[in-house]
C-alpha positions in Angstrom: 100.3 105.0 48.3 99.2 107.6 50.7 95.5 107.6 51.8 93.5 110.4 53.5 90.0 109.8 55.1 87.4 112.6 55.8 86.1 113.0 59.4 82.9 111.2 60.1 81.7 114.3 62.0 81.5 116.3 58.7 78.4 116.5 56.6 77.9 113.6 54.1 80.6 111.4 55.8 78.9 109.8 58.8 78.5 106.4 57.3 80.9 106.1 54.4 83.5 108.8 54.7 85.2 110.1 51.6 88.8 108.8 50.9 91.6 110.2 48.7 94.5 108.0 47.8 97.7 109.2 46.1 100.4 107.1 44.5 103.0 107.9 41.7 100.4 107.4 39.0 97.5 109.6 40.1 94.6 110.1 42.5 92.0 107.5 43.5 88.8 109.1 44.9 85.8 107.5 46.6 83.3 110.2 47.5 79.7 109.7 48.8 77.2 110.7 46.1 79.9 111.0 43.4 80.7 108.4 40.7 77.6 106.4 42.1 79.8 105.7 45.3 82.4 103.8 43.4 86.1 104.5 43.2 87.4 106.7 40.5 91.0 107.1 39.4 92.4 110.2 37.8 95.8 110.2 36.4 97.9 113.3 37.1 97.6 114.1 33.4 93.9 114.3 33.7 94.0 117.0 36.5 94.7 120.6 35.6 94.8 122.0 39.2 93.7 121.5 42.7 92.2 124.0 45.2 91.5 123.8 48.9 89.2 125.9 51.1 90.4 125.9 54.8 88.1 127.8 57.1 89.4 128.9 60.5 86.8 126.6 62.1 85.4 123.5 60.5 86.5 121.0 57.8 88.3 121.8 54.6 87.0 121.4 51.0 89.2 120.0 48.2 88.4 120.8 44.5 90.0 118.9 41.7 89.8 120.7 38.2 90.1 118.2 35.3 91.1 118.9 31.8 87.5 118.3 30.7 86.6 121.3 32.8 84.8 119.0 35.4 85.1 119.9 39.0 85.2 117.2 41.7 84.6 118.3 45.2 85.6 116.4 48.3 84.6 117.8 51.8 85.3 117.0 55.4 89.1 116.7 55.6 91.3 118.4 58.2 93.2 121.5 57.3 96.5 119.7 57.6 95.3 116.8 55.4 93.9 119.2 52.7 97.3 121.1 52.5 99.2 117.8 52.2 96.8 116.5 49.5 97.2 119.6 47.5 101.0 119.5 47.8 101.2 115.9 46.6 98.9 116.4 43.7 100.7 119.5 42.6 103.9 117.5 42.7 102.2 114.8 40.4 100.9 117.3 38.1 104.3 119.0 37.6 105.7 115.6 36.3 102.8 115.0 33.7 103.5 114.6 29.9 104.3 117.8 28.0 102.2 119.3 25.2 103.9 117.3 22.4 103.1 114.1 24.2 106.8 113.2 25.0 107.2 111.8 28.5 108.7 114.1 30.8 111.9 112.7 32.5 110.9 114.5 35.8 108.0 112.2 36.7 108.4 111.5 40.4 108.8 108.0 41.7 106.7 106.6 44.5 109.6 106.8 47.0 110.2 110.4 46.1 106.5 111.3 46.5 106.4 109.6 49.9 109.7 111.3 51.1 108.4 114.7 49.8 105.1 114.1 51.5 106.8 113.6 54.9 108.7 116.9 54.5 105.7 118.7 53.4 103.7 117.3 56.4 106.4 118.8 58.7 106.1 122.1 56.9 102.4 122.1 57.1 102.3 121.3 60.8 104.8 124.3 61.5 102.6 126.5 59.4 99.4 125.5 61.2 101.1 126.1 64.6 102.2 129.5 63.5 98.6 130.3 62.4 97.3 129.2 65.8 99.9 131.3 67.5 99.0 134.3 65.4 95.3 133.9 66.1 95.9 133.7 69.8 98.1 136.8 69.8 95.4 138.7 67.9 92.8 137.6 70.3 94.9 138.6 73.3 95.4 142.1 71.7 91.6 142.4 71.0 90.7 141.5 74.7 93.3 144.1 76.0 91.8 146.7 73.7 88.4 146.0 75.2 89.8 146.4 78.7 89.4 142.7 79.5 92.8 142.3 81.0 91.9 139.4 83.2 90.6 137.4 80.2 93.6 138.3 78.2 95.9 137.1 80.9 94.0 133.8 81.2 94.0 133.4 77.4 97.8 133.9 77.3 98.8 131.9 80.3 95.8 129.5 80.9 97.6 126.4 79.7 100.5 127.1 82.1 98.3 128.0 85.0 96.2 124.9 84.4 99.3 122.7 84.7 100.5 124.6 87.7 97.2 124.3 89.4 97.1 120.7 88.6 100.5 120.0 90.2 99.4 122.2 93.2 96.3 120.1 93.7 98.4 116.9 93.8 100.9 118.5 96.2 98.1 119.6 98.5 96.4 116.2 98.3 99.7 114.5 99.2 100.4 116.9 102.2 96.8 116.5 103.5 97.0 112.7 103.2 100.4 112.7 105.0 99.0 115.1 107.7 95.9 112.8 108.2 98.1 109.8 108.6 100.4 111.5 111.0 97.4 112.7 113.1 95.9 109.3 113.2 99.1 107.8 114.1 99.7 110.3 116.9 96.3 109.6 118.4 96.9 105.8 118.2 100.3 106.3 119.9 98.6 108.3 122.8 96.2 105.4 123.3 99.2 102.9 123.1 101.0 104.7 125.8 97.9 104.6 128.0 97.7 100.9 127.6 101.4 100.6 128.5 100.7 102.1 131.9 97.9 99.6 132.4 100.4 96.9 131.5 102.8 98.1 134.1 100.1 97.8 136.7 99.4 94.1 135.5 103.1 93.3 135.9 103.0 94.8 139.4 100.1 92.6 140.5 101.5 89.6 139.0 104.7 90.2 141.1 102.4 90.4 144.2 100.6 87.2 143.0 97.3 89.2 143.0 95.8 87.4 139.9 92.3 88.9 140.5 93.4 92.4 139.9 95.9 91.3 137.1 93.0 89.6 135.2 90.7 92.5 135.8 93.2 94.9 134.2 94.2 92.5 131.4 90.5 92.9 129.9 91.3 96.7 129.5 94.2 96.0 127.1 92.1 96.8 123.9 93.4 99.3 121.3 90.5 100.6 119.0 92.7 101.8 116.1 93.9 99.5 113.2 96.8 102.0 112.5 100.2 101.0 111.4 102.8 101.1 114.1 105.4 102.8 111.8 108.4 102.8 114.2 107.9 99.0 114.9 107.2 98.0 111.4 109.7 96.9 108.8 109.7 96.2 105.1 108.7 92.5 105.7 106.8 93.0 108.9 103.8 95.3 109.5 102.6 95.9 113.1 99.2 97.3 113.9 98.4 98.8 117.2 95.1 96.9 117.7 96.6 93.5 116.7 99.7 94.1 119.0 97.4 94.7 122.0 95.1 91.8 121.1 98.1 89.4 121.3 99.3 91.0 124.4 95.9 90.6 126.2 95.5 87.0 125.2 99.1 86.3 126.3 98.5 87.7 129.7 95.2 85.8 130.2 96.9 82.5 129.5 99.9 83.4 131.7 97.4 84.3 134.6 95.2 81.2 134.2 98.2 79.0 134.1 100.0 80.5 136.9 98.6 78.1 139.5 97.7 81.1 141.8 95.0 79.9 144.2 93.7 83.4 144.8 91.7 83.3 141.6 89.5 80.5 140.4 88.1 79.8 137.0 84.6 81.0 138.2 86.1 84.2 139.2 87.8 84.6 135.8 84.4 84.0 134.1 82.8 86.5 136.5 85.3 89.2 135.6 84.9 88.5 131.9 81.1 88.8 132.2 81.4 92.1 134.1 83.7 93.4 131.4 81.1 92.6 128.6 78.7 95.1 130.2 79.7 98.4 128.8 79.5 101.8 130.5 76.2 103.6 130.3 75.6 105.8 127.3 73.2 108.5 126.2 71.4 108.5 122.9 68.4 109.7 121.1 65.9 107.0 120.0 65.7 107.0 116.2 64.0 103.8 115.3 62.5 100.5 116.5 62.6 97.4 114.4 60.2 94.6 115.5 61.0 91.0 114.7 59.6 87.7 115.9 60.3 87.6 119.7 62.8 90.6 119.7 63.3 94.1 118.6 66.3 96.2 117.5 66.5 99.8 118.9 68.5 102.4 117.2 70.2 105.4 119.0 71.8 108.5 117.7 74.8 109.3 120.0 76.2 112.7 120.7 79.4 112.1 118.7 77.3 111.7 115.5 77.5 107.9 115.3 74.6 105.5 115.4 74.2 102.4 117.7 71.8 99.5 117.4 71.0 97.2 120.4 69.0 94.0 120.6 66.2 93.5 123.3 64.1 90.3 123.8 60.4 91.3 123.8 59.4 88.0 125.6 61.7 88.4 128.6 62.8 92.0 128.9 60.5 94.6 130.3 61.6 98.2 130.6 58.2 99.5 131.9 58.0 101.4 128.6 55.5 100.9 125.7 58.3 101.2 123.0 56.2 99.1 120.5 53.0 100.6 119.0 49.6 99.0 119.6 49.7 97.1 116.4 53.1 95.5 117.5 54.7 96.3 114.2 56.8 99.5 114.8 57.9 102.1 117.3 55.6 104.0 119.5 55.9 107.6 118.0 55.7 108.9 121.6 59.3 107.9 122.3 61.1 108.6 118.9 63.5 111.6 119.3 63.6 111.3 123.0 66.8 110.9 125.0 67.6 107.7 126.9 70.3 106.3 129.2 71.1 102.7 128.2 73.9 100.0 128.7 74.6 96.8 126.8 76.7 93.7 126.6 78.1 91.5 124.0 75.6 88.5 123.4 74.9 85.8 120.7 71.8 85.5 118.7 70.6 83.0 116.0 69.8 84.6 112.6 66.3 83.5 111.5 67.2 83.8 107.8 70.6 82.0 107.8 70.3 79.8 111.0 73.9 81.0 111.9 74.7 82.4 115.4 75.8 86.1 115.3 77.3 88.5 117.8 74.9 91.2 118.9 74.7 94.0 121.5 72.1 93.1 124.1 70.4 95.9 125.9 70.9 95.6 129.7 69.3 98.8 131.0 67.1 101.5 129.7 66.0 104.8 131.2 63.9 107.7 129.8 65.6 110.9 130.5 63.2 113.4 129.0 
């Protein structure tokens, strides 16, 4: 048995779509609004003919003409299904009993019907493709006759152009990604070479047993980029620039502290480390001030487009500026949008909400420039 279903997008088939089932004995119909919605089986001997209406756009209509001169309509089927249904029913009709009532020996078996259905389906698919190609060629001729050559070209080669453009987009994306990776890696390598020169100076001071200068330079071995060092990595081992120099820096610190050199004391190491925590002065536009209990957070927009937030203690720090408004809840609008020079250092602060200690940037100096 072969069953065909109408599309739910067609009228009258949204909830219970019509179905047509065909076997070696006849046709079984279930059509909304017909036969009270129940199944109805018609033997091939009860059907005189079958007609189909297949518009260029939309769904097909199938009409079964019975010997009682009744017409049964089923709508909502695809053009391909409609043609296949017609072909199968006509095959069944051709094997019905003759006028005298003597059975015709040419009644098709179920296997023959199914086999023929497959062949007919292939023929119908080819026919539909030819119809589409013919309609496309007629449309191209029509556009050219109207002088719309560009549209005709797109209509004719649009599918190929779409595929070519898709491939081109993928190729461009891959090339840009590769270029970006190579650019980032090149920049990271330049920083790496600069740190190697600092490392050479550290080795020089260690040979001279000048642990003070060696330790001072050791704190400069910081690489800012987490980029893969491709020439040093392998399939089983990935090396990143920042991690490589973090390990180098800690290794030199341990070596210097354990060297036994009397020219540097532990207190001097701590002093050097504290000095390194204070960063170079920066310029920025004050964008916001968040007031909390006992401290405030200042936000600066830097010239490179980035934003930086620093912490200041309201109870201890006094910058001779009234950054907080009179109510003590926000920024003094007089200073928002003005340029400051400031510096900071890494510090620790307890989060009031979680009770955990967090790293913050503590404001060390602040100077109004305009």
